[in-house]
Backbone as CSV, one residue per row, in Angstrom:
resi,resn,N_x,N_y,N_z,CA_x,CA_y,CA_z,C_x,C_y,C_z
1,MET,9.921,-85.800,-3.733,9.387,-87.160,-3.664,7.915,-87.172,-3.274
2,ASN,7.495,-86.142,-2.563,6.123,-86.077,-2.083,5.210,-85.256,-2.988
3,GLY,5.755,-84.756,-4.081,4.926,-84.059,-5.056,4.494,-82.665,-4.658
4,HIS,5.228,-82.016,-3.767,4.866,-80.665,-3.339,5.905,-79.645,-3.799
5,GLN,5.459,-78.417,-3.947,6.360,-77.319,-4.287,7.158,-76.916,-3.041
6,ALA,8.456,-76.705,-3.217,9.301,-76.238,-2.113,9.342,-74.715,-2.094
7,TYR,9.321,-74.151,-0.894,9.431,-72.706,-0.707,10.515,-72.442,0.339
8,ILE,11.046,-71.221,0.327,11.947,-70.814,1.403,11.337,-69.641,2.144
9,LEU,11.747,-69.486,3.393,11.238,-68.398,4.221,11.783,-67.056,3.732
10,PRO,11.026,-65.982,3.947,11.510,-64.653,3.554,12.877,-64.325,4.161
11,SER,13.099,-64.760,5.408,14.384,-64.474,6.055,15.535,-65.175,5.329
12,MET,15.291,-66.392,4.829,16.310,-67.109,4.050,16.592,-66.365,2.745
13,ALA,15.525,-65.938,2.079,15.681,-65.232,0.804,16.453,-63.927,1.003
14,ASN,16.155,-63.212,2.078,16.837,-61.947,2.350,18.328,-62.151,2.548
15,TYR,18.708,-63.303,3.129,20.114,-63.567,3.411,20.839,-64.152,2.197
16,LEU,20.170,-65.057,1.494,20.836,-65.798,0.418,20.788,-65.102,-0.944
17,SER,19.692,-64.415,-1.232,19.510,-63.848,-2.573,20.574,-62.826,-2.967
18,PRO,21.116,-62.021,-2.065,22.181,-61.106,-2.473,23.481,-61.820,-2.843
19,ILE,23.590,-63.105,-2.496,24.819,-63.859,-2.749,24.633,-64.836,-3.905
20,PHE,23.524,-65.573,-3.882,23.279,-66.632,-4.866,22.096,-66.293,-5.775
21,ARG,22.059,-66.970,-6.926,20.936,-66.816,-7.857,19.803,-67.766,-7.458
22,ILE,19.260,-67.558,-6.302,18.210,-68.433,-5.779,16.950,-68.310,-6.640
23,THR,16.411,-69.463,-7.036,15.195,-69.455,-7.857,13.980,-69.999,-7.114
24,LEU,14.170,-70.632,-5.974,13.020,-71.163,-5.242,12.080,-70.031,-4.827
25,PRO,10.775,-70.244,-4.949,9.826,-69.194,-4.557,9.840,-68.954,-3.049
26,ILE,9.480,-67.739,-2.672,9.479,-67.338,-1.255,8.086,-67.589,-0.672
27,LEU,8.073,-68.105,0.523,6.811,-68.429,1.191,6.004,-67.155,1.463
28,HIS,4.782,-67.112,0.963,3.903,-65.958,1.169,3.309,-65.995,2.570
29,GLU,2.963,-64.829,3.067,2.424,-64.744,4.436,1.226,-65.651,4.643
30,SER,0.384,-65.789,3.637,-0.801,-66.635,3.779,-0.417,-68.096,3.987
31,LEU,0.713,-68.512,3.389,1.168,-69.885,3.560,1.899,-70.071,4.885
32,VAL,2.530,-69.013,5.370,3.191,-69.090,6.675,2.176,-69.495,7.739
33,LYS,0.994,-68.922,7.674,-0.053,-69.237,8.646,-0.506,-70.699,8.527
34,LYS,-0.532,-71.211,7.303,-0.986,-72.590,7.103,0.037,-73.606,7.623
35,THR,1.305,-73.213,7.699,2.335,-74.142,8.176,2.583,-73.998,9.671
36,THR,1.964,-73.009,10.309,2.154,-72.810,11.744,1.735,-74.056,12.518
37,GLY,2.638,-74.558,13.346,2.346,-75.746,14.155,2.413,-77.046,13.384
38,LYS,2.864,-76.989,12.135,2.926,-78.204,11.320,4.378,-78.548,10.980
39,ASN,5.225,-78.423,11.975,6.639,-78.735,11.773,6.849,-80.226,11.573
40,TYR,7.763,-80.548,10.674,8.124,-81.944,10.419,9.632,-82.032,10.578
41,HIS,10.093,-82.679,11.651,11.519,-82.716,11.964,12.241,-83.755,11.105
42,LEU,13.369,-83.337,10.547,14.203,-84.227,9.738,15.495,-84.545,10.474
43,HIS,15.967,-85.782,10.347,17.279,-86.146,10.867,18.366,-85.513,9.999
44,ASP,19.609,-85.679,10.409,20.731,-85.217,9.588,20.902,-86.073,8.333
45,TRP,20.208,-87.177,8.248,20.359,-88.098,7.112,18.974,-88.443,6.555
46,MET,18.955,-88.924,5.336,17.704,-89.304,4.697,17.168,-90.603,5.298
47,ALA,15.891,-90.621,5.593,15.239,-91.827,6.110,14.114,-92.220,5.156
48,ASP,13.840,-93.491,5.060,12.850,-93.991,4.111,11.455,-93.436,4.399
49,GLU,11.208,-93.106,5.664,9.884,-92.603,6.049,9.550,-91.268,5.371
50,TYR,10.588,-90.552,4.899,10.355,-89.241,4.288,9.739,-89.343,2.902
51,ARG,9.594,-90.571,2.405,8.943,-90.749,1.106,7.438,-90.483,1.201
52,ASN,6.918,-90.514,2.416,5.481,-90.298,2.616,5.261,-89.330,3.770
53,ILE,5.466,-88.051,3.493,5.244,-87.029,4.512,3.799,-86.551,4.397
54,PRO,2.992,-86.757,5.433,1.570,-86.416,5.347,1.323,-84.905,5.396
55,GLY,0.193,-84.487,4.858,-0.204,-83.085,4.928,0.138,-82.318,3.669
56,ASP,-0.676,-81.293,3.396,-0.452,-80.460,2.215,0.580,-79.368,2.476
57,TYR,0.670,-78.919,3.745,1.601,-77.857,4.099,2.418,-78.303,5.302
58,ARG,3.719,-78.406,5.136,4.590,-78.802,6.239,5.818,-77.911,6.274
59,MET,6.251,-77.597,7.484,7.471,-76.826,7.667,8.580,-77.796,8.059
60,LEU,9.544,-78.015,7.156,10.638,-78.942,7.441,11.632,-78.279,8.389
61,THR,11.943,-78.974,9.483,12.879,-78.438,10.471,13.993,-79.451,10.727
62,GLY,14.985,-79.025,11.493,16.127,-79.888,11.785,17.350,-79.408,11.022
63,TYR,18.323,-80.308,10.861,19.575,-79.956,10.182,19.896,-80.995,9.094
64,PRO,19.070,-81.040,8.038,19.260,-82.062,6.992,20.383,-81.695,6.021
65,CYS,21.606,-81.662,6.537,22.734,-81.230,5.709,23.451,-82.401,5.048
66,SER,22.832,-83.533,4.986,23.491,-84.716,4.431,23.331,-84.796,2.920
67,TRP,24.399,-85.249,2.278,24.347,-85.464,0.828,23.298,-86.505,0.450
68,THR,22.863,-87.317,1.421,21.865,-88.346,1.123,20.520,-87.740,0.737
69,PHE,20.311,-86.464,1.031,19.071,-85.796,0.644,19.101,-85.305,-0.806
70,TYR,20.256,-84.924,-1.300,20.248,-84.136,-2.532,21.363,-84.420,-3.526
71,HIS,22.295,-85.300,-3.224,23.442,-85.442,-4.121,23.029,-85.984,-5.487
72,HIS,21.923,-86.710,-5.550,21.429,-87.186,-6.849,20.911,-86.026,-7.700
73,LEU,20.761,-84.857,-7.084,20.326,-83.645,-7.790,21.456,-82.617,-7.811
74,GLN,22.678,-83.092,-7.868,23.833,-82.204,-7.717,23.817,-81.041,-8.706
75,ASP,23.511,-81.305,-9.966,23.506,-80.233,-10.962,22.505,-79.143,-10.595
76,GLU,21.339,-79.570,-10.118,20.301,-78.614,-9.736,20.737,-77.810,-8.505
77,ILE,21.357,-78.488,-7.549,21.837,-77.818,-6.334,22.898,-76.769,-6.685
78,LEU,23.833,-77.133,-7.552,24.899,-76.208,-7.926,24.358,-75.023,-8.721
79,ARG,23.317,-75.241,-9.515,22.683,-74.116,-10.216,22.022,-73.172,-9.224
80,GLU,21.360,-73.748,-8.229,20.650,-72.929,-7.243,21.628,-72.096,-6.416
81,PHE,22.790,-72.674,-6.147,23.801,-71.971,-5.355,24.934,-71.462,-6.257
82,THR,24.535,-70.800,-7.325,25.491,-70.122,-8.202,25.651,-68.684,-7.714
83,PHE,26.879,-68.255,-7.535,27.130,-66.895,-7.067,26.769,-65.889,-8.166
84,HIS,26.337,-64.723,-7.742,26.085,-63.654,-8.704,27.389,-63.287,-9.412
85,ASP,27.260,-62.807,-10.644,28.438,-62.514,-11.467,29.400,-61.553,-10.781
86,PHE,28.877,-60.516,-10.130,29.764,-59.523,-9.539,30.582,-60.120,-8.390
87,ILE,30.007,-61.098,-7.690,30.748,-61.758,-6.613,31.828,-62.656,-7.196
88,THR,31.479,-63.394,-8.246,32.461,-64.255,-8.913,33.614,-63.435,-9.472
89,GLU,33.302,-62.314,-10.106,34.345,-61.454,-10.677,35.252,-60.900,-9.578
90,GLU,34.658,-60.485,-8.477,35.424,-59.953,-7.350,36.340,-61.029,-6.763
91,THR,35.814,-62.246,-6.645,36.588,-63.356,-6.091,37.733,-63.757,-7.010
92,ASN,37.445,-63.869,-8.295,38.500,-64.238,-9.243,39.593,-63.184,-9.306
93,ALA,39.227,-61.922,-9.191,40.229,-60.851,-9.176,41.118,-60.978,-7.946
94,TYR,40.508,-61.348,-6.820,41.265,-61.547,-5.578,42.255,-62.707,-5.733
95,LEU,41.801,-63.821,-6.311,42.675,-64.979,-6.497,43.800,-64.672,-7.485
96,ARG,43.502,-63.904,-8.524,44.562,-63.509,-9.465,45.602,-62.640,-8.763
97,ARG,45.122,-61.773,-7.891,46.031,-60.863,-7.177,46.979,-61.626,-6.262
98,ILE,46.477,-62.619,-5.539,47.354,-63.357,-4.619,48.232,-64.368,-5.359
99,ARG,47.820,-64.729,-6.563,48.632,-65.633,-7.378,49.871,-64.920,-7.903
100,GLY,49.710,-63.630,-8.204,50.834,-62.859,-8.722,51.283,-63.369,-10.079
101,ASN,52.578,-63.557,-10.227,53.147,-64.012,-11.501,53.258,-65.527,-11.616
102,GLN,52.821,-66.238,-10.586,52.909,-67.697,-10.623,51.933,-68.269,-11.648
103,GLU,52.357,-69.336,-12.287,51.491,-70.010,-13.246,51.103,-71.398,-12.744
104,ASN,49.983,-71.902,-13.260,49.494,-73.236,-12.894,49.371,-73.409,-11.380
105,VAL,48.783,-72.411,-10.756,48.597,-72.452,-9.302,47.399,-73.327,-8.948
106,THR,47.540,-74.129,-7.899,46.430,-74.896,-7.346,46.006,-74.226,-6.039
107,PHE,44.787,-73.723,-6.025,44.268,-73.056,-4.833,43.564,-74.076,-3.936
108,VAL,43.922,-74.069,-2.671,43.265,-74.926,-1.685,42.632,-74.025,-0.622
109,GLY,41.307,-74.048,-0.570,40.600,-73.279,0.450,40.636,-74.010,1.778
110,VAL,40.941,-73.278,2.840,41.020,-73.864,4.181,40.009,-73.150,5.066
111,HIS,39.056,-73.911,5.598,38.096,-73.305,6.532,38.290,-73.899,7.912
112,VAL,38.591,-73.043,8.871,38.847,-73.476,10.250,37.709,-72.967,11.123
113,ARG,36.837,-73.866,11.535,35.673,-73.512,12.351,36.054,-73.563,13.820
114,ARG,35.898,-72.415,14.486,36.184,-72.367,15.917,34.991,-71.763,16.652
115,GLY,35.083,-70.564,17.167,33.927,-69.943,17.812,33.387,-70.762,18.956
116,ASP,32.061,-70.944,19.006,31.417,-71.663,20.103,31.801,-73.135,20.143
117,TYR,32.277,-73.678,18.991,32.655,-75.093,18.974,33.814,-75.395,19.921
118,ILE,34.615,-74.391,20.246,35.763,-74.604,21.139,35.311,-75.199,22.466
119,LYS,34.180,-74.725,22.975,33.671,-75.215,24.265,32.585,-76.277,24.087
120,VAL,31.748,-76.090,23.063,30.612,-76.993,22.882,31.062,-78.420,22.572
121,MET,32.038,-78.581,21.675,32.445,-79.929,21.282,32.981,-80.753,22.455
122,PRO,33.942,-80.261,23.242,34.449,-81.103,24.333,33.489,-81.211,25.520
123,ASN,32.766,-80.143,25.817,31.956,-80.113,27.036,30.551,-80.688,26.870
124,VAL,30.023,-80.630,25.655,28.652,-81.111,25.417,28.644,-82.407,24.605
125,TRP,29.459,-82.453,23.559,29.378,-83.556,22.614,30.506,-84.578,22.724
126,LYS,31.390,-84.421,23.690,32.529,-85.347,23.849,33.312,-85.460,22.544
127,GLY,33.624,-84.313,21.987,34.341,-84.277,20.730,35.435,-83.235,20.733
128,VAL,36.163,-83.160,19.631,37.236,-82.179,19.491,37.027,-81.409,18.186
129,ILE,37.739,-80.301,18.076,37.782,-79.578,16.814,39.197,-79.707,16.260
130,ALA,39.403,-79.260,15.053,40.695,-79.461,14.393,41.835,-78.816,15.170
131,ASP,42.950,-79.527,15.260,44.137,-78.989,15.914,45.226,-78.719,14.875
132,LYS,46.344,-78.254,15.350,47.470,-77.893,14.489,47.946,-79.083,13.650
133,LYS,48.041,-80.263,14.275,48.555,-81.436,13.577,47.641,-81.859,12.421
134,TYR,46.348,-81.774,12.638,45.414,-82.133,11.565,45.638,-81.251,10.345
135,LEU,45.732,-79.952,10.565,45.914,-79.023,9.456,47.252,-79.260,8.757
136,GLU,48.285,-79.586,9.525,49.594,-79.878,8.925,49.508,-81.098,8.017
137,LYS,48.818,-82.150,8.467,48.669,-83.366,7.658,47.896,-83.082,6.373
138,ALA,46.823,-82.323,6.501,45.995,-82.017,5.334,46.767,-81.176,4.323
139,MET,47.520,-80.211,4.817,48.291,-79.355,3.919,49.443,-80.127,3.277
140,TYR,50.022,-81.049,4.018,51.098,-81.890,3.482,50.582,-82.703,2.299
141,TYR,49.363,-83.212,2.414,48.772,-84.006,1.333,48.747,-83.203,0.030
142,PHE,48.299,-81.965,0.093,48.194,-81.163,-1.126,49.561,-80.681,-1.601
143,ARG,50.455,-80.375,-0.685,51.803,-79.950,-1.092,52.526,-81.072,-1.837
144,LYS,52.289,-82.298,-1.386,52.950,-83.442,-2.002,52.344,-83.765,-3.366
145,LYS,51.059,-83.554,-3.517,50.357,-83.965,-4.739,50.416,-82.913,-5.845
146,TYR,50.437,-81.646,-5.473,50.370,-80.585,-6.469,51.551,-79.622,-6.341
147,LYS,51.931,-79.038,-7.467,52.963,-78.013,-7.468,52.296,-76.641,-7.389
148,ASN,53.041,-75.660,-6.871,52.537,-74.279,-6.791,51.173,-74.197,-6.100
149,VAL,51.117,-74.720,-4.889,49.885,-74.673,-4.100,49.835,-73.365,-3.312
150,ILE,48.659,-72.764,-3.276,48.413,-71.626,-2.392,47.235,-71.981,-1.502
151,PHE,47.452,-71.933,-0.194,46.394,-72.207,0.773,45.752,-70.875,1.174
152,VAL,44.449,-70.794,1.005,43.708,-69.575,1.348,42.878,-69.885,2.592
153,VAL,43.241,-69.284,3.717,42.646,-69.626,5.008,41.529,-68.654,5.379
154,THR,40.355,-69.210,5.683,39.245,-68.428,6.230,38.873,-69.040,7.571
155,SER,38.402,-68.210,8.480,38.088,-68.732,9.814,37.339,-67.686,10.634
156,ASN,36.599,-68.171,11.641,36.039,-67.265,12.635,36.929,-67.249,13.889
157,GLY,38.160,-67.715,13.719,39.167,-67.653,14.781,40.537,-67.433,14.154
158,MET,40.659,-66.327,13.416,41.861,-66.105,12.618,43.126,-65.941,13.466
159,ASP,43.004,-65.388,14.661,44.188,-65.245,15.521,44.803,-66.614,15.816
160,TRP,43.940,-67.592,16.107,44.422,-68.954,16.366,45.099,-69.508,15.118
161,CYS,44.515,-69.265,13.957,45.078,-69.773,12.706,46.481,-69.214,12.470
162,LYS,46.644,-67.931,12.687,47.937,-67.304,12.439,49.002,-67.805,13.405
163,GLU,48.565,-68.241,14.579,49.514,-68.770,15.568,49.840,-70.241,15.319
164,ASN,48.939,-70.971,14.679,49.099,-72.428,14.567,49.306,-72.964,13.156
165,ILE,49.112,-72.143,12.146,49.364,-72.583,10.772,50.685,-71.977,10.320
166,ASN,51.608,-72.834,9.958,52.944,-72.402,9.554,52.895,-71.770,8.160
167,ALA,53.153,-70.471,8.108,53.116,-69.750,6.837,54.516,-69.419,6.322
168,SER,55.530,-70.068,6.905,56.921,-69.733,6.567,57.307,-70.137,5.141
169,LYS,56.555,-71.074,4.540,56.877,-71.508,3.174,56.424,-70.499,2.125
170,GLY,55.649,-69.527,2.558,55.178,-68.513,1.620,53.990,-68.925,0.786
171,ASP,53.374,-70.068,1.109,52.238,-70.553,0.309,50.917,-70.475,1.067
172,VAL,50.896,-69.740,2.187,49.677,-69.609,2.992,49.247,-68.146,3.023
173,LEU,47.978,-67.893,2.737,47.441,-66.549,2.803,46.228,-66.536,3.715
174,PHE,46.213,-65.631,4.655,45.083,-65.486,5.579,44.166,-64.385,5.053
175,THR,42.898,-64.700,4.899,41.957,-63.726,4.346,41.659,-62.626,5.357
176,ASP,41.082,-61.566,4.851,40.746,-60.404,5.667,39.618,-60.759,6.636
177,THR,39.803,-60.477,7.897,38.777,-60.806,8.903,37.531,-59.936,8.758
178,SER,37.615,-58.879,7.945,36.443,-58.024,7.739,35.526,-58.575,6.646
179,ASN,35.950,-59.678,6.018,35.106,-60.292,4.983,33.757,-60.704,5.547
180,SER,32.739,-60.622,4.714,31.433,-61.155,5.089,31.459,-62.666,4.920
181,PRO,30.529,-63.399,5.550,30.459,-64.848,5.329,30.304,-65.193,3.850
182,GLY,29.539,-64.380,3.112,29.360,-64.633,1.689,30.660,-64.511,0.918
183,GLN,31.479,-63.520,1.267,32.773,-63.351,0.599,33.694,-64.532,0.898
184,ASP,33.732,-64.942,2.165,34.569,-66.085,2.536,34.130,-67.349,1.797
185,LEU,32.817,-67.590,1.757,32.318,-68.795,1.103,32.628,-68.762,-0.392
186,SER,32.515,-67.600,-0.989,32.823,-67.478,-2.415,34.292,-67.773,-2.681
187,ILE,35.174,-67.270,-1.844,36.609,-67.542,-2.009,36.874,-69.037,-1.909
188,LEU,36.316,-69.676,-0.905,36.514,-71.117,-0.723,35.947,-71.901,-1.899
189,ALA,34.762,-71.518,-2.344,34.092,-72.252,-3.428,34.803,-72.090,-4.765
190,HIS,35.551,-71.015,-4.938,36.267,-70.795,-6.188,37.687,-71.354,-6.157
191,CYS,38.069,-71.964,-5.049,39.351,-72.668,-4.992,39.209,-74.029,-5.674
192,ASN,40.340,-74.654,-5.975,40.303,-75.957,-6.639,39.948,-77.090,-5.690
193,HIS,40.453,-77.005,-4.456,40.256,-78.068,-3.466,39.988,-77.451,-2.098
194,THR,39.653,-78.306,-1.130,39.203,-77.804,0.167,39.781,-78.603,1.322
195,ILE,40.152,-77.882,2.372,40.425,-78.486,3.677,39.395,-77.899,4.625
196,MET,38.554,-78.742,5.176,37.570,-78.274,6.151,37.885,-78.881,7.507
197,THR,37.293,-78.342,8.528,37.496,-78.908,9.872,36.189,-79.582,10.294
198,ILE,35.322,-78.859,10.969,33.983,-79.382,11.246,32.983,-78.269,10.963
199,GLY,31.717,-78.630,10.829,30.686,-77.625,10.611,30.203,-77.576,9.176
200,THR,28.986,-77.080,8.999,28.343,-77.086,7.693,28.901,-76.032,6.744
201,PHE,29.475,-74.954,7.272,30.046,-73.922,6.398,31.191,-74.515,5.577
202,GLY,32.090,-75.224,6.255,33.198,-75.863,5.559,32.725,-76.956,4.631
203,TYR,31.685,-77.674,5.040,31.130,-78.729,4.195,30.671,-78.147,2.866
204,TRP,29.895,-77.064,2.929,29.355,-76.489,1.700,30.442,-75.846,0.857
205,ALA,31.491,-75.374,1.489,32.629,-74.859,0.724,33.203,-75.973,-0.144
206,GLY,33.390,-77.149,0.446,33.915,-78.289,-0.292,32.962,-78.755,-1.381
207,TYR,31.683,-78.773,-1.064,30.697,-79.252,-2.033,30.622,-78.322,-3.238
208,LEU,30.648,-77.021,-3.000,30.548,-76.064,-4.094,31.846,-75.988,-4.897
209,ALA,32.984,-76.171,-4.226,34.266,-76.149,-4.939,34.380,-77.338,-5.883
210,GLY,33.956,-78.502,-5.416,33.879,-79.666,-6.280,35.168,-80.437,-6.497
211,GLY,36.267,-80.027,-5.881,37.528,-80.753,-6.038,37.701,-81.793,-4.947
212,GLU,38.939,-82.036,-4.564,39.209,-82.931,-3.454,38.911,-82.193,-2.138
213,THR,38.320,-82.914,-1.213,38.024,-82.328,0.090,38.571,-83.223,1.187
214,ILE,39.318,-82.622,2.102,39.810,-83.340,3.277,39.021,-82.840,4.482
215,PHE,38.545,-83.785,5.300,37.736,-83.418,6.459,38.255,-84.110,7.718
216,LEU,37.906,-83.558,8.855,38.266,-84.136,10.152,37.312,-85.288,10.439
217,ASP,37.865,-86.480,10.596,37.042,-87.682,10.763,37.103,-88.171,12.209
218,ASN,36.051,-88.877,12.634,36.003,-89.495,13.976,36.412,-88.511,15.066
219,PHE,35.735,-87.378,15.093,36.101,-86.327,16.053,35.323,-86.393,17.361
220,THR,34.605,-87.499,17.598,33.899,-87.690,18.854,34.253,-89.050,19.461
221,LEU,34.077,-89.155,20.763,34.234,-90.441,21.435,33.077,-91.362,21.032
222,PRO,33.267,-92.679,21.110,32.207,-93.621,20.691,30.890,-93.451,21.445
223,ASP,30.955,-92.960,22.687,29.723,-92.800,23.467,29.183,-91.372,23.416
224,SER,29.612,-90.610,22.442,29.160,-89.230,22.322,27.672,-89.161,22.002
225,PRO,26.915,-88.313,22.696,25.501,-88.136,22.354,25.319,-87.511,20.975
226,PHE,26.368,-86.915,20.455,26.336,-86.303,19.123,26.016,-87.349,18.058
227,LEU,26.443,-88.587,18.296,26.262,-89.645,17.305,24.815,-90.115,17.193
228,LYS,23.960,-89.658,18.116,22.532,-89.930,17.987,21.896,-88.993,16.960
229,LEU,22.597,-87.882,16.686,22.084,-86.877,15.767,22.860,-86.818,14.455
230,PHE,24.005,-87.480,14.406,24.968,-87.285,13.326,25.576,-88.617,12.908
231,LYS,25.666,-88.839,11.598,26.307,-90.043,11.081,27.428,-89.624,10.137
232,TYR,28.641,-90.074,10.432,29.781,-89.698,9.598,29.561,-90.083,8.138
233,GLU,29.042,-91.288,7.919,28.901,-91.777,6.550,27.838,-91.013,5.766
234,ALA,26.926,-90.381,6.461,25.902,-89.585,5.787,26.314,-88.123,5.662
235,ALA,27.278,-87.716,6.459,27.688,-86.314,6.461,28.682,-85.994,5.359
236,PHE,29.633,-86.913,5.127,30.724,-86.625,4.195,30.636,-87.538,2.976
237,LEU,30.818,-86.958,1.810,30.741,-87.742,0.578,31.753,-88.885,0.597
238,PRO,31.384,-90.043,0.046,32.249,-91.229,0.124,33.647,-91.033,-0.443
239,HIS,33.794,-90.176,-1.454,35.117,-90.006,-2.069,35.957,-88.924,-1.383
240,TRP,35.390,-88.230,-0.390,36.173,-87.263,0.366,37.178,-87.995,1.261
241,ILE,38.211,-87.298,1.658,39.315,-87.916,2.401,39.255,-87.496,3.870
242,GLY,39.090,-88.475,4.746,39.023,-88.186,6.176,40.347,-88.437,6.879
243,ILE,40.733,-87.506,7.735,41.895,-87.689,8.598,41.377,-87.789,10.029
244,PRO,41.590,-88.932,10.706,41.055,-89.105,12.062,41.578,-88.048,13.034
245,ALA,40.693,-87.573,13.874,41.054,-86.566,14.874,41.863,-87.196,15.996
246,ASP,42.634,-86.389,16.661,43.368,-86.807,17.859,42.444,-86.620,19.058
247,LEU,41.967,-87.737,19.604,41.030,-87.684,20.726,41.716,-87.748,22.089
248,SER,43.045,-87.740,22.095,43.783,-87.885,23.354,43.433,-86.802,24.381
249,PRO,43.165,-85.549,23.982,42.768,-84.556,25.005,41.505,-84.951,25.746
250,LEU,40.560,-85.603,25.043,39.331,-86.054,25.688,39.601,-87.234,26.619
251,LEU,40.456,-88.137,26.182,40.768,-89.329,26.980,41.507,-88.919,28.252
252,THR,42.397,-87.957,28.127,43.114,-87.450,29.301,42.168,-86.800,30.273
253,LYS,41.231,-86.035,29.726,40.243,-85.352,30.562,39.355,-86.357,31.288
254,THR,38.962,-87.428,30.555,38.113,-88.464,31.150,38.852,-89.184,32.281
255,THR,40.119,-89.515,32.020,40.926,-90.182,33.021,41.092,-89.326,34.273
């Protein structure tokens, strides 16, 4: 909108280029110096003021992960984040292997974000992360709607997943914990639909997969400071399906 060429940092290129066919040019050292001290902070959502960003060289900072920035350029975004052929082939071979002899399988990628969020959400942001009941509801939705569903679970807390996700029906597969983040994201993106919990990794899995996405909705208390930085309506696409979080653990703690 501001008529400038976009660049990415060398560190971004080093991380993303082995996974995606990134075409954006890499910021040269001479330009790094010109952007020093010229940070321009962005909210999580698009604001009208961004139509006129002053200066010839600016370093955009913040967490602008909202569809309000780029969904009108969806085709371009999906081209930029196209996996390399060898990754796609490896992922499709993996999905064929877990499908076995079943036909007309619907793959649902499940991303369960835990890690530091276990403590940060309740203690800092007055929020919760996905619990067992949320995942059961989300999985029930897909089991009811589609036949021959296979849920492919990725997580940075796989032990918790194996203890809390019921795999007795034989339609749940837990991915290898030795997978790289790129491998996990590729598996999720090549599934037909997505169940995410919270966090941008799960969001992008749903966006790249392009099917139905179920997300954890209203996962903070109304007075959460998180809501000064985050807007639900700007974070999740309007046609995605939200399941409200159970905030009772927070209410009990407050009481």
